[in-house]
C-alpha positions in Angstrom: 0.0 0.0 0.0 2.9 2.4 0.8 3.9 2.5 -2.9 0.4 3.6 -3.8 0.4 6.5 -1.4 2.3 8.6 -3.9 -1.0 9.0 -5.8 -2.2 11.2 -3.0 0.8 13.6 -3.5 -1.3 15.9 -5.6 -4.1 15.9 -3.0 -2.1 16.7 0.2 -4.4 19.7 0.9 -7.5 17.6 0.6 -6.0 14.7 2.6 -5.4 17.2 5.5 -8.6 19.2 5.2 -10.8 16.1 5.0 -9.9 14.6 8.4 -9.6 18.1 9.9 -13.2 19.0 9.1 -14.2 15.6 10.4 -12.5 16.3 13.7 -14.3 19.7 13.8 -17.6 17.9 13.3 -16.7 15.4 16.1 -15.8 18.3 18.4 -19.2 19.9 17.9 -20.9 16.5 18.4 -19.1 16.2 21.7 -20.6 19.5 22.9 -24.2 18.4 22.3 -24.6 16.3 25.5 -23.2 19.3 27.5 -25.9 21.6 26.0 -28.5 18.9 26.7 -27.4 18.8 30.3 -27.7 22.5 30.6 -31.2 22.5 29.2 -32.3 19.9 31.8 -30.4 21.4 34.7 -31.1 25.0 34.1 -33.9 25.5 31.7 -36.3 22.7 32.6 -35.4 22.8 36.3 -36.2 26.5 36.5 -38.9 26.3 33.9 -37.1 29.0 31.9 -38.7 28.6 28.5 -36.5 31.3 27.0 -33.3 29.5 28.1 -34.6 26.2 26.7 -35.3 27.9 23.4 -31.9 29.6 23.3 -30.1 26.3 24.1 -32.3 24.6 21.5 -31.2 27.1 18.9 -27.6 26.6 20.0 -28.0 22.8 19.7 -29.5 23.3 16.2 -26.6 25.6 15.3 -24.1 23.1 16.5 -25.8 20.4 14.5 -25.9 22.7 11.4 -22.2 23.6 11.8 -21.4 19.9 12.3 -23.3 19.0 9.1 -21.5 21.7 7.2 -18.2 20.4 8.4 -19.2 16.8 7.6 -20.2 17.8 4.0 -17.0 19.7 3.6 -15.0 16.8 4.8 -16.9 14.5 2.5 -16.1 16.8 -0.4 -12.3 16.9 0.3 -12.2 13.2 1.0 -14.1 12.3 -2.2 -11.9 14.7 -4.3 -8.8 13.1 -2.9 -10.1 9.5 -3.3 -11.4 10.0 -6.8 -8.2 11.7 -7.8 -6.2 8.9 -6.2 -8.3 6.3 -8.1 -8.0 8.2 -11.4 -4.2 8.5 -11.2 -3.8 4.9 -10.1 -6.1 3.6 -12.8 -4.2 5.6 -15.4 -0.8 4.4 -14.4 -2.0 0.9 -14.1 -3.4 1.0 -17.6 -0.2 2.6 -19.0 1.9 -0.1 -17.2 -0.2 -2.9 -18.6 0.2 -1.5 -22.1 4.0 -2.0 -21.7 3.5 -5.7 -21.1 4.5 -8.1 -23.8 2.4 -11.0 -24.6 4.4 -13.0 -22.1 3.2 -10.9 -19.1 -0.3 -10.8 -20.4 -0.4 -14.6 -20.8 1.1 -15.0 -17.3 -1.4 -12.7 -15.6 -4.5 -13.4 -17.8 -6.8 -10.8 -19.3 -9.6 -11.4 -16.8 -7.2 -10.9 -13.8 -5.9 -7.7 -15.3 -9.4 -6.4 -15.9 -10.3 -7.3 -12.3 -7.3 -5.3 -11.1 -8.3 -2.3 -13.2 -11.9 -2.3 -12.1 -12.9 -4.0 -8.8 -9.6 -3.7 -7.0 -9.0 0.0 -7.9 -12.6 0.8 -6.9 -12.1 -1.0 -3.5 -8.9 0.8 -2.8 -10.4 4.1 -3.8 -13.3 3.5 -1.4 -10.8 2.6 1.3 -9.0 5.9 0.9 -12.3 7.8 1.1 -13.3 6.0 4.4 -9.9 6.5 6.0 -9.9 10.2 5.3 -13.4 10.6 6.7 -13.5 8.2 9.7 -10.0 7.0 10.7 -9.4 9.9 13.0 -13.0 10.8 13.8 -13.9 7.5 15.6 -10.9 7.3 18.0 -11.3 11.0 18.6 -15.0 10.6 19.7 -14.2 7.5 21.8 -11.4 9.2 23.8 -13.1 12.6 23.7 -16.3 11.2 25.2 -14.3 9.6 28.0 -12.4 12.8 28.7 -15.7 14.8 28.7 -17.1 12.2 31.1 -14.2 12.9 33.5 -15.0 16.6 33.4 -18.6 15.8 34.4 -18.1 13.2 37.1 -15.1 11.0 38.0 -17.0 8.0 39.5 -19.2 8.0 36.4 -16.2 8.3 34.2 -14.6 5.2 35.8 -17.5 3.2 34.3 -16.3 4.4 30.9 -12.8 3.2 31.8 -14.1 -0.3 32.4 -16.7 -0.4 29.6 -14.5 0.9 26.7 -11.9 -1.9 27.0 -14.6 -4.5 27.2 -16.4 -3.0 24.2 -13.1 -2.8 22.3 -12.3 -6.4 23.2 -15.6 -7.6 21.8 -15.6 -5.4 18.7 -12.0 -5.9 17.7 -12.1 -9.6 18.7 -14.9 -10.2 16.3 -13.2 -8.1 13.7 -9.9 -10.0 13.9 -11.7 -13.3 13.7 -13.7 -12.2 10.7 -11.0 -10.5 8.7 -9.5 -13.8 7.4 -13.0 -14.9 6.6 -13.5 -11.7 4.5 -10.3 -12.6 2.6 -11.8 -16.0 1.7 -15.0 -14.2 0.7 -13.0 -11.9 -1.6 -11.2 -14.9 -3.2 -14.5 -16.7 -3.8 -16.0 -13.5 -5.2 -13.0 -13.2 -7.6 -13.7 -16.8 -8.7 -17.4 -16.0 -9.3 -16.5 -12.9 -11.3 -14.0 -14.8 -13.4 -16.6 -17.5 -14.2 -19.1 -14.9 -15.1 -16.7 -13.1 -17.4 -15.7 -16.4 -19.1 -19.3 -17.5 -19.6 -20.3 -14.1 -21.0 -17.3 -14.1 -23.3 -17.7 -17.7 -24.5 -21.5 -17.8 -24.5 -21.7 -18.9 -28.2 -19.3 -21.8 -27.6 -21.2 -22.8 -24.5 -24.5 -22.9 -26.5 -22.9 -24.6 -29.5 -21.8 -27.5 -27.3 -25.0 -27.5 -25.3 -23.1 -26.9 -22.0 -25.6 -24.4 -20.5 -26.7 -26.8 -17.7 -23.1 -27.9 -16.7 -21.9 -24.3 -16.7 -25.0 -23.3 -14.7 -24.4 -26.0 -12.2 -20.7 -24.9 -11.9 -21.7 -21.3 -11.4 -24.4 -22.3 -8.8 -21.8 -24.3 -6.9 -19.3 -21.4 -6.9 -22.0 -18.9 -6.0 -23.4 -21.1 -3.2 -19.9 -21.4 -1.8 -19.6 -17.6 -1.8 -23.0 -17.2 -0.2 -22.3 -19.8 2.5 -19.0 -18.0 3.3 -20.7 -14.6 3.4 -23.5 -15.9 5.7 -20.9 -17.5 8.0 -19.0 -14.3 8.3 -22.2 -12.3 8.6 -23.3 -14.5 11.5 -20.0 -13.8 13.3 -20.2 -10.1 12.6 -23.9 -10.1 13.6 -22.9 -11.4 17.1 -21.1 -8.2 17.7 -24.3 -6.1 17.9 -26.1 -8.0 20.6 -23.0 -8.4 22.7 -22.0 -4.7 22.4 -25.6 -3.6 23.2 -25.7 -5.9 26.3 -22.4 -4.3 27.5 -23.5 -0.7 26.7 -27.0 -1.2 28.2 -25.4 -2.8 31.3 -23.1 0.3 31.5 -26.0 2.6 31.1 -27.9 0.8 33.9 -24.8 1.1 36.2 -24.5 4.8 35.2 -28.2 5.5 35.9 -28.0 3.6 39.2 -24.9 5.3 40.5 -26.1 8.6 39.0 -29.4 8.3 40.9 -27.5 7.7 44.1 -25.3 10.7 43.5 -28.2 12.9 42.3 -29.9 12.1 45.7 -26.7 13.2 47.5 -26.4 16.3 45.4 -23.1 15.2 43.9 -24.3 15.2 40.3 -27.3 16.6 38.4 -29.9 14.9 36.3 -28.6 16.6 33.2 -25.1 15.4 33.8 -26.4 11.8 34.1 -28.2 12.2 30.7 -24.9 13.6 29.3 -22.9 10.6 30.5 -25.5 8.2 28.9 -25.2 10.1 25.6 -21.4 9.9 25.7 -21.7 6.1 26.3 -24.0 5.8 23.3 -21.6 7.8 21.1 -18.7 5.5 22.1 -20.7 2.4 21.1 -21.6 3.9 17.7 -18.1 5.0 16.9 -16.5 1.7 18.0 -18.8 -0.2 15.6 -18.0 2.3 12.9 -14.3 1.8 13.6 -14.6 -2.0 13.3 -16.4 -1.8 10.0 -13.8 0.7 8.8 -11.0 -1.6 9.7 -12.7 -4.5 7.8 -13.0 -2.2 4.8 -9.4 -1.1 5.1 -8.4 -4.8 5.3 -10.2 -5.5 2.0 -8.6 -2.4 0.5 -5.2 -3.5 1.6 -5.7 -6.9 0.0 -6.7 -5.3 -3.3 -3.8 -2.8 -3.0 -1.3 -5.7 -2.7 -2.8 -7.3 -5.9 -2.5 -4.0 -7.7 1.1 -3.5 -6.5 2.0 -7.0 -7.8 0.9 -5.8 -11.3 2.8 -2.5 -11.0 5.9 -4.2 -9.8 5.9 -6.7 -12.7 8.5 -5.5 -15.1 7.9 -5.8 -18.8 10.3 -8.4 -20.3 10.7 -6.3 -23.5 13.2 -3.5 -23.3 13.0 -0.8 -25.9 15.9 0.0 -28.2 16.8 3.3 -29.7 17.1 2.6 -33.5 14.7 4.4 -35.7 15.5 2.8 -39.1 17.4 0.0 -40.8 21.1 0.2 -41.8 20.4 -0.1 -45.5 17.6 -0.7 -48.0 19.8 -3.2 -49.8 19.8 -5.8 -47.0 17.0 -8.4 -46.6 13.7 -7.0 -45.3 13.4 -9.8 -42.7 16.0 -12.2 -41.5 15.7 -15.1 -39.0 19.0 -16.4 -37.9 18.8 -19.7 -36.1 15.9 -18.5 -34.0 14.5 -20.5 -31.1 11.5 -19.5 -29.0 9.9 -20.9 -25.9 6.8 -19.6 -24.1 7.3 -18.7 -20.4 6.6 -21.8 -18.3 6.5 -24.1 -21.3 8.4 -27.4 -21.1 9.9 -27.3 -24.7 10.6 -24.9 -27.5 7.7 -23.8 -29.7 10.2 -22.8 -32.4 13.6 -24.5 -33.0 16.5 -23.3 -35.3 14.3 -21.1 -37.6 16.7 -19.8 -40.3 15.6 -17.9 -43.5 15.8 -14.5 -45.2 13.2 -12.5 -47.0 14.0 -9.9 -49.6 12.0 -6.7 -50.0 8.8 -7.0 -52.0 8.6 -10.8 -51.6 5.5 -12.6 -50.7 6.1 -15.3 -48.1 3.6 -18.0 -47.4 3.8 -19.8 -44.0 1.9 -23.0 -43.7 1.7 -25.9 -41.3 -0.6 -27.9 -39.2 -2.3 -26.7 -36.0 0.3 -26.0 -33.3 3.2 -26.1 -35.8 4.4 -22.6 -34.7 3.1 -20.3 -37.5 1.6 -17.6 -35.2 4.6 -17.9 -32.9 7.0 -17.2 -35.7 5.3 -14.1 -37.1 4.7 -12.7 -33.5 8.5 -12.4 -33.3 8.6 -9.9 -36.2 6.8 -7.0 -34.5 8.4 -8.2 -31.3 5.2 -9.2 -29.4 7.6 -11.8 -27.9 11.4 -11.9 -27.8 13.2 -14.9 -29.3 14.9 -17.0 -26.6 17.7 -17.8 -29.0 19.1 -16.5 -32.3 18.3 -13.1 -33.9 15.4 -11.6 -35.8 16.5 -8.7 -38.0 14.5 -6.1 -40.0 16.4 -4.1 -42.6 19.6 -5.4 -41.1 18.9 -4.3 -37.5 18.0 -6.6 -34.6 14.4 -6.0 -33.7 15.5 -5.5 -30.1 17.4 -2.4 -31.1 14.4 -0.6 -32.6 12.1 1.7 -30.7 8.7 0.1 -30.4 7.2 2.9 -32.4 9.8 2.7 -35.2 9.5 -1.1 -35.4 5.7 -1.2 -35.5 5.4 1.7 -37.9 7.1 -0.5 -40.5 4.6 -3.3 -40.0 0.9 -3.8 -40.7 -0.7 -6.7 -38.9 -4.0 -8.5 -39.4 -4.3 -10.9 -36.4 -6.1 -14.2 -36.4 -9.0 -12.7 -34.4 -10.4 -9.7 -36.2 -10.9 -6.9 -33.7 -12.8 -3.7 -34.4 -13.3 -0.8 -31.9 -16.3 1.3 -31.1 -16.7 4.3 -33.3 -17.0 4.5 -37.1 -15.5 2.6 -39.9 -13.3 5.6 -40.7 -12.2 5.8 -37.0 -11.1 2.1 -37.2 -9.2 2.6 -40.5 -7.4 5.6 -39.0 -5.8 3.3 -36.5 -3.6 2.3 -39.4 -2.9 5.9 -40.3 -4.1 8.7 -38.2 -4.2 11.3 -41.0 -5.5 8.9 -43.7 -7.5 10.8 -46.4 -10.8 9.6 -47.8 -9.0 8.5 -51.0 -6.5 6.4 -49.0 -9.2 4.7 -47.0 -11.2 4.0 -50.1 -8.1 2.5 -51.8 -7.4 0.3 -48.8 -11.1 -0.8 -48.7 -11.0 -1.7 -52.4 -7.9 -3.7 -52.0 -9.3 -5.5 -49.0 -12.5 -6.4 -51.0 -14.6 -4.5 -48.5 -16.3 -2.1 -50.9 -19.7 -3.9 -50.7 -19.6 -3.6 -46.8 -19.3 0.2 -47.0 -22.0 0.4 -49.6 -24.4 -1.7 -47.5 -24.0 0.5 -44.4 -25.8 3.7 -43.9 -23.3 6.5 -43.7 -20.6 4.7 -45.7 -17.2 5.4 -43.9 -19.1 7.1 -41.1 -21.2 4.0 -40.4 -21.1 3.2 -36.7 -19.1 0.2 -35.4 -20.2 -1.3 -32.1 -17.7 -2.5 -29.5 -15.9 -5.5 -30.8 -17.5 -5.0 -34.3 -20.5 -7.1 -33.3 -22.7 -5.5 -35.9 -20.5 -7.0 -38.6 -20.1 -10.6 -39.7 -16.8 -12.5 -39.2 -15.8 -12.1 -42.9 -16.7 -8.4 -42.8 -14.6 -7.8 -39.7 -11.7 -9.6 -41.4 -11.8 -7.5 -44.5 -12.1 -4.3 -42.5 -9.1 -5.2 -40.4 -7.1 -6.0 -43.6 -8.1 -2.5 -44.9 -6.9 -1.0 -41.6 -3.5 -2.6 -42.1 -3.3 -1.6 -45.8 -4.2 2.0 -45.3 -0.8 2.8 -43.8 1.0 1.1 -46.7 3.4 -0.7 -44.4 6.8 -2.0 -45.4 5.9 -5.4 -44.0 2.3 -6.8 -44.1 1.5 -9.8 -41.9 -1.8 -11.6 -42.6 -2.1 -14.2 -39.8 -4.8 -16.6 -41.1 -6.8 -13.4 -41.7 -8.7 -14.8 -44.6 -10.1 -17.8 -42.8 -13.7 -16.4 -43.0 -13.4 -15.5 -46.7 -14.5 -17.7 -49.5 -11.8 -18.9 -52.0 -12.9 -16.4 -54.7 -12.7 -13.4 -52.3 -9.4 -14.7 -50.9 -7.9 -14.9 -54.4 -9.1 -11.4 -55.3 -7.6 -10.1 -52.1 -4.2 -11.6 -52.9 -4.2 -10.2 -56.4 -5.1 -6.8 -55.1 -2.3 -6.8 -52.6 0.2 -7.9 -55.3 -1.0 -5.0 -57.4 -0.4 -2.4 -54.7 2.4 0.1 -55.5 5.7 -0.1 -53.7 7.9 -3.0 -52.5 5.7 -4.3 -49.7 6.9 -7.5 -48.1 4.0 -9.8 -47.4 3.7 -12.7 -45.0 0.6 -14.8 -45.5 0.0 -17.3 -42.7 -2.6 -19.9 -43.6 -3.7 -23.5 -43.4 -5.0 -23.2 -46.9 -2.5 -24.1 -49.6 -4.6 -22.1 -52.1 -3.8 -19.0 -50.0 0.0 -19.4 -50.3 0.8 -21.4 -53.4 1.3 -18.2 -55.5 3.9 -16.9 -52.9 7.4 -16.2 -54.0 8.6 -18.5 -51.2 6.6 -20.9 -48.9 7.9 -21.9 -45.4 6.5 -25.2 -44.2 6.5 -25.7 -40.4 6.1 -28.9 -38.5 6.4 -29.2 -34.7 8.2 -25.8 -34.5 10.8 -26.7 -37.1 11.2 -25.8 -40.8 10.1 -28.8 -42.8 10.7 -27.2 -46.2 11.3 -23.8 -47.9 10.6 -23.1 -51.6 8.0 -22.4 -54.2 4.8 -24.4 -54.5 6.1 -26.5 -57.3 9.4 -27.3 -55.4 7.6 -28.2 -52.2 5.0 -30.3 -53.9 7.7 -32.3 -55.5 10.0 -32.7 -52.5 8.4 -31.8 -49.2 6.4 -34.6 -47.6 4.7 -32.3 -45.0 3.5 -29.9 -47.7 2.3 -32.8 -49.9 0.2 -34.1 -47.0 -1.4 -30.6 -46.5 -2.0 -30.0 -50.2 -3.5 -33.4 -51.1 -5.7 -33.3 -48.0 -7.3 -30.2 -49.6 -6.9 -31.0 -53.2 -7.0 -34.8 -54.0 -4.5 -35.9 -56.6 -7.2 -36.4 -59.2 -8.4 -32.8 -58.7 -5.1 -31.3 -59.4 -4.2 -27.6 -59.1 -6.8 -25.3 -60.6 -6.1 -21.9 -59.3 
């Protein structure tokens, strides 16, 4: 938590004024019983209606001033807490953006989302409560005891006995329940994770008719959460009757001893009432303090989880190169590259060695799990190779700045992702200042013209979050257009035509070939029809290169390529593209 306190540095004034105004409110609250005692002992005793009215006005004024102080304290505390949460959320988001795929894979997207939302909100709430109540409650408890001593020492001694007993009960219950609340939080995290996974994968769940099994699993997890919450609730609920028994017992003793002392003229009736009021204030504040500490405990647990994310260093270190050494060198070079995912038992890629010249079209093909996506993820440096070198324009990709490296590359990932906004907004992700003509040219090349024509507003047609108002094939073509609009030096199509029919796929490839410039193109696919026109085809099997060459060369001499090709085009069908 200490490392997170820096986010309050810009709110030092609010962090001081918030508790200060709460202490002022508490001070006025401590004066109320004294005023009440005077009303009873002076006004009512002498039947002085004017005095009672004046004291009533004073009491109302104290209440109004206390309310004003409370609202002011709430304002400053809320301002500091919201500012704290905003700054923390911003830095957490920026830090997560620095993560490579390795860190994201390790933490999990659902975990990171939970840290960004639930955990930050809980810590923000904890900061608010601390600023408002952490000083107020102890101040009232000890202040009430001090005021009791100014009224009557024998009566105050009852406070001396009662306060430790109340504290023992309240904090005993609290210390027993805090570990339980941690279990509740962990079970809540599990329920939230299951909910997120089910909502994300609802189509798959329905496709496999797993609604009932998922429902049962959710019910089990939710029931476990409910049982844990009820158990903790029962323990916490025991605090109220026990504390009220103690406080009522203390009140009885106060009234009993007070009655004796009133008879002896040692204490007045109003002072007895004041002592009883102070006892009630102590009870209320101790319960508040216990609940506060429970909330602080929850906040501290969330803060630790956030700190673990902030302390996680990105494995990718940025270089300082802004361009290649020469345009005459190969566009892309893999020199005996090996790669292993963090925590994996064996390499996903082994001794990958090839060069690609500028303007070449490279096909990458292989079975599922052969390492195709792993290979092309090393080019934009989403992961770092664990062995060997990856060079672009003669420079190690580790030496480039992230911006310079990725400005060279246009990527169309396996999963087509669109963002909320308009079609034009999504295309400008590829080039922020793209003109209408540039966007239309990219759309034409991506075979997405009919999509634009079918949508009201054309390029200004709205895109819902995730592009859910478009089909899979439409999303793919728009993401291809987004990559093409920047006219990258290197274009990577990672199985990005899987939702397209063969005819559209063929038109797309021809359109990309016809683009001006010397764009280097990587086409990753499981379709031989998508890669057989490539200048060079790299065949992968179990993370190793099984063959490199043209379609004809591989069909004649690469067994792995033959298996893939003939599984799609039986020998009697022949090549017809």
